[in-house]
C-alpha positions in Angstrom: -24.7 -8.5 -4.9 -22.4 -11.2 -3.6 -18.8 -10.0 -3.6 -15.7 -12.1 -4.0 -12.9 -11.6 -1.5 -15.0 -10.2 1.3 -16.9 -11.3 4.4 -20.6 -10.6 4.1 -23.8 -11.6 5.8 -25.7 -14.0 3.6 -29.1 -15.7 3.9 -29.7 -19.4 3.8 -32.1 -19.8 0.9 -32.0 -23.6 0.3 -30.8 -26.7 2.1 -29.3 -29.9 0.7 -27.6 -32.9 2.2 -24.2 -31.6 1.0 -24.7 -28.1 2.3 -26.8 -25.0 2.1 -27.1 -22.3 -0.6 -26.7 -18.7 0.5 -27.6 -15.4 -1.1 -27.5 -11.7 -0.3 -31.2 -11.6 -1.0 -33.7 -13.4 1.3 -35.9 -16.0 -0.3 -34.1 -15.7 -3.7 -32.4 -18.9 -4.9 -31.2 -17.5 -8.2 -27.5 -16.6 -8.0 -27.0 -18.4 -4.7 -23.8 -20.2 -3.8 -22.9 -23.3 -1.8 -21.7 -23.3 1.8 -20.5 -26.9 2.3 -22.3 -29.0 5.0 -19.3 -29.3 7.3 -19.2 -25.6 7.7 -22.9 -25.0 8.3 -23.6 -24.1 12.0 -25.7 -26.7 13.9 -29.4 -25.8 13.9 -29.1 -23.4 11.0 -32.4 -22.9 9.1 -33.6 -21.3 5.9 -33.8 -17.5 6.4 -30.9 -17.4 8.9 -28.0 -15.2 8.2 -24.4 -16.4 8.2 -21.2 -14.4 7.9 -19.3 -15.9 4.9 -16.2 -15.3 2.9 -16.7 -15.9 -0.9 -14.0 -17.2 -3.2 -13.8 -19.7 -6.1 -13.1 -23.4 -5.8 -10.8 -25.6 -7.8 -13.4 -25.8 -10.6 -13.7 -22.0 -10.7 -17.2 -21.9 -9.1 -18.1 -19.3 -6.4 -18.2 -21.0 -3.0 -18.8 -19.7 0.5 -16.8 -20.5 3.7 -17.1 -19.5 7.3 -13.3 -20.0 7.7 -11.3 -16.8 8.1 -8.7 -16.4 5.4 -5.3 -14.7 6.1 -6.1 -11.9 3.7 -9.2 -10.2 2.3 -9.8 -7.8 -0.7 -7.9 -4.5 -0.2 -5.7 -5.7 2.6 -1.9 -6.2 2.7 -0.6 -9.3 4.5 2.5 -11.5 4.6 1.7 -14.9 3.0 4.0 -17.9 2.7 4.8 -19.5 -0.7 3.8 -23.2 -0.6 4.9 -24.0 -4.2 6.4 -22.3 -7.2 5.1 -23.7 -10.5 5.5 -23.0 -14.2 2.9 -20.3 -14.3 3.4 -18.7 -11.0 3.4 -19.3 -7.2 0.8 -20.7 -4.8 0.4 -19.1 -1.4 -1.0 -20.4 1.9 -3.9 -18.1 2.8 -5.7 -20.4 5.2 -8.3 -21.9 2.8 -8.5 -25.3 1.0 -7.6 -23.9 -2.4 -4.2 -22.1 -2.4 -4.0 -18.5 -3.6 -2.4 -18.0 -7.0 0.4 -15.4 -7.5 1.0 -15.0 -11.2 4.5 -14.4 -12.5 3.5 -11.0 -13.8 2.5 -9.9 -10.3 5.8 -10.9 -8.7 8.6 -8.4 -7.9 11.7 -10.6 -8.1 12.0 -14.3 -7.7 10.0 -15.9 -4.9 10.9 -19.1 -3.1 8.9 -21.8 -1.4 8.8 -21.5 2.4 9.4 -17.8 2.4 6.8 -15.0 3.2 6.1 -12.0 1.0 3.8 -9.1 1.4 0.9 -9.3 -1.0 -2.5 -7.9 -1.6 -5.6 -9.5 -3.1 -7.2 -8.5 -6.4 -9.8 -9.8 -8.9 -8.3 -10.7 -12.3 -9.8 -10.4 -15.7 -11.4 -13.9 -15.3 -13.1 -12.8 -12.1 -10.8 -14.9 -9.9 -9.0 -13.9 -6.7 -5.3 -13.6 -7.1 -2.3 -12.2 -5.2 0.0 -9.4 -6.2 3.3 -8.2 -4.8 2.7 -4.7 -6.4 1.5 -3.1 -3.2 3.0 0.4 -3.5 -0.2 2.2 -4.4 -2.0 0.6 -1.5 0.5 1.9 1.1 -0.6 5.0 3.1 1.4 8.2 3.5 -0.8 9.4 6.3 1.0 8.7 9.6 2.4 10.5 12.7 6.1 9.3 12.5 9.0 11.7 13.0 12.7 11.8 12.0 14.8 9.4 14.1 11.8 7.2 15.0 12.6 3.5 14.7 10.1 1.3 12.8 9.8 -2.2 11.4 9.7 -2.5 7.7 9.3 -5.2 5.1 11.1 -4.9 1.8 8.6 -5.4 -1.1 10.7 -4.3 -4.1 14.4 -3.5 -4.9 15.4 -1.1 -7.6 19.1 -1.0 -8.7 19.1 2.8 -8.9 16.6 3.9 -6.2 17.2 1.4 -3.5 14.7 -0.7 -1.5 11.0 0.0 -1.3 9.6 -0.7 2.1 6.2 -1.3 3.7 6.6 0.3 7.1 4.6 -1.7 9.6 3.0 -3.3 6.5 1.0 0.0 6.1 3.1 3.0 5.1 5.2 3.9 2.1 9.0 4.1 2.7 12.3 3.7 0.9 15.9 2.9 1.8 18.1 4.9 -0.6 20.8 3.0 -2.4 23.5 4.8 -0.6 22.2 3.4 2.7 22.4 -0.2 1.7 25.8 -1.9 2.5 24.6 -5.4 3.1 22.8 -7.9 0.9 19.0 -7.6 1.4 16.1 -9.4 -0.2 12.5 -9.0 -1.0 10.3 -10.2 1.9 13.0 -9.4 4.5 12.0 -7.5 7.7 14.4 -4.8 9.0 14.5 -2.5 12.0 14.9 0.9 10.4 15.4 4.6 11.4 13.4 7.3 9.7 15.9 9.9 8.3 13.4 12.1 6.4 9.7 12.7 6.2 8.7 14.2 2.8 6.0 16.8 2.6 3.7 14.2 1.1 4.4 11.7 4.0 6.8 9.4 2.2 9.4 8.0 4.6 13.1 7.8 3.9 14.8 5.1 5.9 18.1 3.8 7.0 19.2 0.5 8.7 21.9 2.6 10.5 22.1 4.7 13.6 23.0 8.4 13.6 26.6 8.9 12.3 28.3 9.2 15.7 26.5 6.2 17.2 27.0 4.2 14.0 30.7 4.9 14.1 30.9 3.4 17.6 29.2 0.2 16.3 31.4 0.1 13.2 34.6 0.5 15.2 33.6 -2.4 17.4 32.7 -4.5 14.3 36.2 -3.7 12.8 37.9 -4.7 16.1 35.9 -7.9 16.3 36.8 -8.7 12.7 40.5 -8.1 13.4 40.3 -10.4 16.4 38.7 -13.1 14.2 41.8 -12.9 12.0 44.0 -13.5 15.1 44.8 -9.8 15.4 45.9 -9.1 11.8 43.4 -8.0 9.2 44.8 -8.9 5.7 43.7 -5.6 4.1 43.7 -1.9 5.1 41.6 1.2 4.4 42.8 1.3 0.8 41.1 -2.1 0.0 38.5 -2.2 -2.7 35.0 -1.4 -1.6 33.8 -4.9 -2.6 36.3 -6.5 -0.3 35.3 -4.3 2.6 31.6 -4.9 2.0 32.1 -8.7 1.7 34.1 -9.0 4.9 32.3 -6.5 7.1 29.1 -5.4 5.4 30.3 -1.7 5.5 30.8 0.9 2.9 34.4 2.0 2.3 33.7 5.4 3.9 32.2 3.9 7.0 35.2 1.5 7.2 37.7 4.4 6.9 35.9 6.4 9.6 35.9 3.4 12.0 39.6 2.6 11.3 40.4 6.3 11.8 38.8 6.2 15.2 40.6 3.1 16.2 43.9 4.5 15.0 43.3 7.7 17.0 42.5 5.7 20.1 45.8 3.8 19.6 44.2 0.4 19.3 45.6 -0.5 15.8 48.5 0.0 13.5 48.1 0.3 9.7 50.6 -1.4 7.5 51.0 -1.6 3.7 49.3 -5.0 3.7 46.8 -4.8 6.5 45.8 -3.7 10.0 47.3 -5.0 13.2 45.8 -4.9 16.6 48.1 -3.3 19.2 
């Protein structure tokens, strides 16, 4: 049986000026599909096998291609949005007809020109479509350890649980809400540290170093920010968390720890209205 969304070796069963018809059964024309002439290898004859990918054309007819798409059935890949329309988005997957991403399969708003992780599925109308709901396809079988650094792509953001991440586009991970101090978006790639490996293999992640290393970086960030204000920061460690996060991308606790270190090192003075560099 010819399968949508996969590469398969198909037999040439009929030749026409506009192409050849291919089938998974040799010498059987019923149920065969077209491989356009411009893609037929030179010298190909009836009975030859060709490795083809099968999808549906703009008129919803099954069609074969020898071109390699950027994604196949069951895989997870980053694809770029070419256009956002009234019924969904259309993705570049390397074939003539763009891949459809329905609104109901999107996790958050997508934008033209940006890449998002998607997988391929066959919808109720037997058409190939994309979905951003990839969580169930991500593996929990890996050899990572706590404090390993990995690359991860954010594929969903939940206001209570944090950001869900595809680690190396293969493994299931999450950045807890408490670890997120800067604005992040779906599709963004981050360098992340593994802070916990659950018994079932799920990964807990953080964009930050270990506390003592992170404090060094935070203290430098605070000093650099003070310098950008000509040596006088217009708020101190009693500022509202939203102000601190907007100006430095730090939580209030991280800011207070950094300020405390700089104060102890004698590099700053705290006033009622701000922080002054010594």
